[in-house]
C-alpha positions in Angstrom: 23.9 -26.1 26.5 21.6 -28.8 24.8 23.1 -28.5 21.0 26.7 -28.4 22.4 26.4 -31.5 23.9 26.7 -29.9 27.7 25.4 -31.9 30.7 23.9 -29.6 32.6 21.1 -28.9 35.9 18.6 -26.9 35.7 17.7 -23.8 39.2 14.6 -22.3 38.3 14.5 -18.7 39.1 10.9 -17.5 39.0 10.3 -14.2 37.8 6.9 -13.4 40.1 6.9 -15.9 42.7 7.4 -14.2 45.8 7.5 -10.8 44.3 10.7 -12.2 42.1 13.2 -14.7 43.1 15.7 -13.2 41.7 15.6 -9.8 43.7 16.8 -12.7 46.0 20.1 -12.3 48.5 20.9 -15.5 47.1 20.3 -14.8 44.0 22.0 -11.3 43.7 25.5 -12.9 45.3 25.4 -14.7 41.8 23.8 -11.8 39.5 24.0 -8.1 40.9 21.6 -6.7 38.3 19.2 -9.7 39.4 17.8 -10.5 35.4 18.2 -14.5 33.5 20.3 -16.2 32.8 23.2 -17.0 35.0 24.9 -20.2 34.1 27.2 -21.3 36.7 30.5 -22.6 34.9 33.9 -23.8 34.9 34.0 -22.5 38.7 32.6 -19.1 37.0 28.8 -17.1 37.1 28.3 -15.9 34.4 25.3 -13.6 33.0 24.2 -12.4 30.0 22.9 -15.1 27.6 25.0 -13.4 24.5 28.4 -13.9 27.0 27.5 -17.0 27.8 26.9 -17.5 24.1 30.7 -16.4 23.8 32.0 -18.1 26.5 30.3 -21.8 25.2 31.6 -20.8 21.9 35.1 -20.0 22.6 35.5 -22.9 25.1 33.8 -25.7 23.7 33.7 -24.6 20.6 31.9 -28.0 18.3 29.6 -28.1 17.0 30.6 -24.2 15.9 27.7 -21.6 16.7 29.8 -19.6 14.5 31.3 -19.7 11.3 34.7 -20.3 12.3 36.4 -19.0 8.6 34.3 -16.2 7.3 34.4 -13.5 9.0 31.9 -11.6 7.0 29.3 -14.6 8.2 30.1 -14.1 11.4 29.8 -10.4 11.5 26.0 -11.5 10.3 25.0 -14.3 12.8 25.8 -11.2 15.4 24.1 -8.4 13.4 21.0 -10.7 13.7 22.0 -11.7 17.4 22.2 -8.3 18.7 18.9 -7.5 16.5 17.1 -9.5 18.4 18.8 -9.5 21.8 18.6 -6.0 21.7 16.6 -4.5 19.6 13.8 -6.8 20.1 13.6 -8.6 23.6 14.6 -5.8 25.8 11.6 -3.7 24.7 8.7 -6.5 26.0 10.8 -7.8 29.0 9.2 -8.5 32.8 10.8 -4.4 33.5 9.2 -3.3 31.4 6.3 -4.4 31.1 6.0 -3.6 34.9 6.7 -0.3 34.0 4.3 -0.2 31.2 1.1 -1.2 33.3 -1.2 -4.3 33.5 -3.7 -3.0 31.4 -0.7 -1.8 28.4 1.8 -4.7 28.4 0.0 -6.3 25.8 -0.6 -3.9 23.3 2.7 -2.4 23.8 4.9 -6.6 23.5 2.4 -6.8 21.0 3.6 -3.2 19.1 7.2 -3.8 19.7 7.8 -7.4 18.6 5.6 -6.8 15.3 7.2 -3.8 14.2 10.9 -5.5 14.6 10.1 -8.7 13.1 9.1 -6.7 9.9 13.0 -5.7 9.5 13.9 -8.7 11.1 12.3 -10.4 8.3 13.1 -8.5 5.5 17.4 -9.7 6.8 16.4 -13.5 7.2 15.6 -13.3 3.4 18.4 -12.1 2.6 21.1 -14.3 5.0 19.0 -17.5 5.9 18.6 -20.3 3.7 17.3 -23.4 6.4 18.4 -21.1 9.3 18.9 -17.6 9.9 22.0 -17.3 8.4 22.4 -20.9 5.7 22.0 -24.2 6.4 24.1 -24.4 9.6 22.3 -23.9 13.6 23.8 -20.4 14.9 24.1 -18.6 17.8 21.0 -16.3 15.4 19.0 -19.7 15.8 19.5 -19.6 19.7 18.4 -16.1 19.5 15.5 -16.3 17.6 13.2 -19.4 18.8 12.5 -17.6 22.0 11.7 -14.5 20.7 9.0 -16.2 18.3 7.9 -17.8 21.9 7.3 -14.0 23.0 5.4 -13.0 20.0 3.1 -16.0 19.8 3.1 -14.9 23.2 1.8 -11.4 22.3 -1.1 -12.7 19.7 1.7 -11.5 17.0 0.2 -12.5 13.4 3.2 -14.8 12.5 1.2 -15.0 8.8 3.0 -11.7 8.2 7.0 -12.9 8.6 6.9 -16.6 6.7 10.6 -16.2 6.9 10.9 -16.8 10.3 8.1 -18.8 11.1 9.8 -21.4 8.4 13.1 -20.8 10.5 11.2 -21.7 13.4 9.2 -24.4 12.6 12.2 -26.1 11.6 14.2 -25.7 14.6 11.4 -26.4 16.4 11.9 -30.1 15.5 15.1 -30.1 16.2 15.7 -31.8 19.5 18.3 -29.3 21.3 15.0 -26.9 21.0 12.4 -28.9 22.0 13.9 -29.7 25.5 14.7 -25.8 25.6 11.3 -25.0 24.9 9.8 -22.8 27.6 6.5 -25.3 28.2 9.1 -28.6 28.9 10.8 -27.1 31.9 11.0 -28.7 35.3 8.8 -25.6 36.8 6.5 -25.3 34.0 3.2 -24.7 35.5 1.4 -28.3 34.4 -1.4 -26.5 32.4 0.7 -25.6 29.8 3.7 -28.8 30.3 4.0 -30.3 26.9 5.6 -33.5 26.3 
């Protein structure tokens, strides 16, 4: 939203408070499968990060997050997007970790992110410039940054992944990524908040 210059209001949904606010009747009316995110835009409730990104790209094409005139680059961006959003993120999200159990969730999250980052690192060595695919910010970059945040949360040794780390560090220098950082969100606990 920040990259595209779209004004927005955040309404936090706490995944743990009150048994998980995403399970409330009010939230289920917006998102029947009780997951985040949900975006209310243009009179519609959209769910699933990637479909939201695709909608924003189609309805607000500037600046582009998919290369307009290069089908191979668009496919490359989507390849990285789905590697992260389909193959890495889901196996260490809250629902999976609850099923794994408190005593194993840190080990589980660490293992899967570390293992999948090995392949992602190799992909990015072939596709990256300043960012995941060349020198322009794409949807792939929007997926990479939160996954690196999770990798750090699960204490993955990021020195093993220099390409991922360098791209992430460059992205975190940009204002749009700074404002989206989890520790800058309105519902962030005071002890974790950064300015």
